[in-house]
Structure formats: structure tokens, C-alpha cells
N, C-alpha and C positions, 0 to 999 in steps of 0.2 A: 510294397502293398499295392493292391489293385486301385487304379485311379477312381473308380466308381465308389469303392469302399471309403476312400479318403474323403470324397465329396460328401458321402453319407455322414461320416463322423463330424465334418465341419457343420453340416446342416443340423445335426443333433445338438452340437455344442451351442450353436446360435439359438436354437429353440430353448435350450435350458436357460440362457441369459434372458431371453424375452419373457419367459414365464417364471423367472425367479421372483420370489416375494420381494416387494419393495423394501422391506426392512433389511434384506440381505444385501442390497445394493448400496454402495457408497455414493453419497452426493458429491457434487463437484467441490463444495466447500470442505467436506470431510477429507477429501484427497489433499486439498491445499493445506489444511491444518495439520495433517499427518506429516507433510513435508516440513512445515514450519517447526513442528515439535521434535523433529529428528535432527540432532546436532551433527550426525555423521553423514547425512545425505549430501551428495554432490549437486543435487538439483538446486538451481538458483531461482529464487522467487523474485518476480519482477513487480515492482510497485510503480504505478503510473501517477505522476504528479499532476493533480487537478484534472484527472481524466485525460482524454485524448484532445488536448486543447489545440493541437495543430490542425485537426480535422473538424472540430466542433468548438463551440464556446467553452472556455474553461468552467469547471464545476457545473456542468449541465447534464441533464439526464441522457441525451444522446451521446455525450462524451463518455459517460460512465458505461453505457451499453457497448460502445465501440471498443473500449479496452477489455471488457469481458469477452467479446467476440474475438478479439485479437489474441486472447490467451493469457492476459495478465493475471497475477495472483492476488495483488493488493491494489486498491485504488485510494489515493489520498484526496481528501476534500477538506474544506475550511468552513467554519461556522460563524454566523453572526446571529443576533437576536433582534427582532422587530419591536416596535413600540408596544404591540399587543402580545408580546412574549412568544412569538413563533420562531423556532429555530430554523434558519434558512442557510442554504449552502452558498457562500460567497466569500472570497478572500478578503476583499476590502471592506472598510467600514462605511463606504459610500457607494452609490450607484454609478458614479461619474465615469470610471474607466471601463467597467465591464458591461454596461447597459446603455441604452439610448435615453436614460433618465439621469436625474441629478438628485442629490440629497443624502442625508445620513440615514442608514438603515434603522438605527436605534430610535429615530424620530418619526418613522413612518410605519403604518400598519402593513400587514402582509397584503391586504387587498390593494393598497396603494402601490406597493412594489410590483405586484403581479401584472400591472398594466404595462410595464416596460419589457422590452425584449433584450436578450443578451447579444453582445457583440462577438463577432468572430475575431480570430487572432489578427487578421489584416484590417480590422475596423468595420467590416460590413455588419449588417444587422441580420440576425437569424430569427426564425420563427419559433423561438423557444424562450422560456422565462426562468428566472431564479427559482430553483426548486426548494421545497421544504426538506428538512432532514428526513421526515417520514417518507416522502416520495423517493428520495435517493435510496433509502434502505429497502424500499419495495423493489427497486430495480436490482439491487445487489444481493438480496436475500438468497441464501443457499448457493451463491455463485462466486463470491469474491470477498476477501477480507477488506474491511473498510477502516482505513487509518484516518481518524478525525483529528485534524490539526486545528489549533486555536479552540479546542474543545474542552480543555482541562477545567476551566472555570465553570463550564456547563455540565460537569461530569454527572451530577445527580440526575439532571433532566435527561441527558443522553442515555444513561443506563435505565432509567424508568421507561423510556420509549423503547429501547432495545429489548428489555425484558418483556414488555407488552407484545412486541412483534416477533419474539422468539429468535432474535439475532445476536444475543449478547456475546456468544462465542466468536462472532465475526468482527467485533469491534476492537480496534487497536488504537491505543493512545500512546503518545511519546512525550517526554518532557525531561526537564533537568531538576526535578524535585528529589530531595533525599529519600532514601528507601523507607525510613521510618514514617515520613509524611505520607508516602504513597500507600503503605500498608494500612495506615489508619483510615485513609480516605476510602480505600477499596473494601474495608471490613464491613461497611454499612450495607453492602449489597450481597444478596444470596448467591448470585452468579457473577463471579469476578470476570472482568474483561481482561484483555491482554495489555500489558504496559511495558514499554521499552525505554530504558534511560538513554538520553542523548548526552554523549560525552564530547565536548568541544575542547580539544587539546590546546587551543589558543587561550583558554581561560584557566588560570591557575587554580581557581576554586573547584574546577571540575575534577581535579586529581583526587581530592577528598571525596567528591561524589562517586567517582569510579571505585575507590576503595570501599565505600559503604555497600556497594553491590558485590564487588569481587570477593570480599571476605565475609559474605553472608552465606548461611546454610541454604537459603531459598534463592537460587540464582535465577536471573531473568532468562527468558527464551533467547533474547538477542540484545545487543547494544548497538546503537547508532554511533559511529565514530566520525568526527570531523577534524580536519587538520589542514595546516598550511604547508606549502611546498617545502619550507625549511625544516619541517617536523616529520619528514617522511620516515626516518629511522625510528623515531619515537612511536609513530603511528603503527608501524609494522610490529614493534615490540608489544604494544597494547593489544593489537589483534591476536597475537600469539597467546597472550595471557587469557584473553576471552575464550578462545577456542579450547585451550587446555582446561579451562574451568567447566567446559561442556555447554557453552552458549554459542549462539550464532553471531556473526559480524554483519551489520547492516551498514552499507555505504551509500551515500547520497551523491549522485553524479551530476547534480543540477548545474552548479557553477564552480569555478576553480577554487575559491576560498574554502569550500566544504570538503575538498578531496585531494589537496596537494596538486591541483592542476589536471587530475585525471577525470575530466568532465565530458559531458555528452557532446558539446560542440567540438572538442578535440577529437572525439571518437568518430565524427563524420569524416575526418581526414585519415585517421588510422585507428580503427576499432580494435585491432589486435593489440596495439600498444596500450590503449586506454583500458578497455575491458579486460584484457589479458592480465594487466597489472593488478586490477581490482580483484580478480579471481586468485592471483598469486598470493594476495594478502589474506586470503581465506574467506572473502565475502561470499555469503550464500543468500543475501537479500540485497537487491540494488533498487534504489528509487531513481527514476529517470524521467527526463522531459522528452525522451525519444524512445518510447516503448517499442515501436515497430522496428527500429534499428537494432535495439538491444536484443529483442526476441529473435530476430533473424540471425544475429551473430551467435547467440547462445544455442539455437537449434543446430547451427553449423558445427558447433563444438560439443554437441551432445550433452548440454547442461540444462536444457529446458524442454519440456514437452507440453504444448498447449492443452489445456483441459477443455477449452471451448471449441468453436468451429475450427476446422483444419486451417493452419496458417499457410496459405498456398504460395506466398512470396518467398519462402525459404529457398535460397540458392542450392 
């Protein structure tokens, strides 16, 4: 084909995309959800624990924006409630560790809390504050799945806000509640959010919990599996059952007791051994404390394509 004709076709194709009706274009979150809902995809969804807490304060708006720009698919955040019933994003029940203030969040108003600044990972003070859940959802809307930790007890309030903001489909909750309890709780809302059971193989009670989901007609999109090193064979067997059921395997690589020792810190020394093993077990969702390292490794192995800004540090 003549080169000029080729260029013309490329230009015409580009113009078609530009002028395509907005309704015909998939949003970033729609693309992510499509991957989440497909049990056969080899694409690995990356979940950033507390945002980009190595570059920004944990659970901060800049930290959430950073992992969106990095190309993460899910961001995990934690909830607390103030004295005046404002849902805020903070892991601890006090301000002591994460800010330059002190005191229990439940005993302070949001106005009082907002006077304090968040701390960076190395202890320095940043020019940013504890965000409300509303502020966090505004940053994440249409861009990334939001996994709300410590949010199950605030479920009704979270869903009410999510429905008001039009982000219900982006909300992900996880927990160790029996399926019957979860179904009853979710039934009160018109638009159900995502719920994933957490199965910790170190707890014998969790085997009954696993069965309540495995032998149900309405299977979860995914299960989070936690195990200790001596339970490796058992963990692999459970992962196979989950995959054969048509669900995804979610593995948490934060610290050794959650993943049989295949954790992020070990991956800094040998990513092939750690993340390679996690993928061999069938995981297609990984929660990490090192999203940049994991995304770079997944790109290299053709298991992730960032939806956000191009990830230029891929080797």
C-alpha cells in the first residue's frame, strides 16, 4: 500500500475516535471493571495499599492520584468516623502516627482534625490533610476501583454516599462474613457494590466460610486468600478450586504471613521468584505496597497495561 494512503487511513481512524459519541467510548473504570469481571483474562489487576504511601502520605489525595497516574486498577483506603459523623480516610483510630496532631478521631470534629497535616513515610510533614471519603471518591471517580477497608460497619453510609455520587460500581468491600449475612446486608441497596470474601487458611473457621461461597450458585467475582509458609500446598489447592469455580484469586503481598513468604519486600531482591510464583498460583489481582515495582514487572511479562498516563519506567 502507498505510504500516503496508509497515513490517510491512520488520520481518518484517529478522526473517527475523536468525533466518536461519548456514549460509545469506554471510560477507564469501565475497562478496569471489564477485566475484573472476566475470570479468563490473564491481565493482572494491581491494588495499591493505602495509595502511593512511599511517595506521599498514606491515605492522602495526592497518594491516590499518584497510583491512578501510575496505572493501578484498585486503590485500598481505610475509614474512620469523626465526632460529628464525617467519614474520613485514615487507617488508625488516632492522629498520632499519621499526622502532626494527637487525639482520637472519634472524639474530634472534622474541623478540628483538618487543622493537622499528614506525615510522610519518613516522618516529614506534608502540606496535605486527612481527606473525607467524599473527597477521596471525587479523585477516584471513573478512574479506579476503591477498596474500602475498615468500612463494613459503615456500609450503609458508604453506599448512600456512593449512590449519591454515582460511584457505587467502583466500591469494593472485603471481609470474613458468611455469605448469608452479606446477602442480607447488600439486599437493602438498589445498586449492589462488589464484595470479596477473605479466606485466611490459618483460621480453621474460614474453611466453613470458604465452603459457604464455593458451594453457592451465586459465586463471588474473586476471593482473597491468605496463608502461612507451611500451608503452601493447601493454598495452591484452594486457588485451583476457586479458579475452577469461575472466580478470580486475589493475593495480598504486603507481608510474609499473608502469602507464605511471597511478599513485596522479598520481591525487591527477586521479583521473578515472588511475583512469578503468585501468578503461577493463578492470581489475577494483587494488592501491593510496591505498586511501581509490581507494575514494572507485570509490564515486562505482558500481564498489565496501564490505563492511565504511560508508565515510562518500564524496562
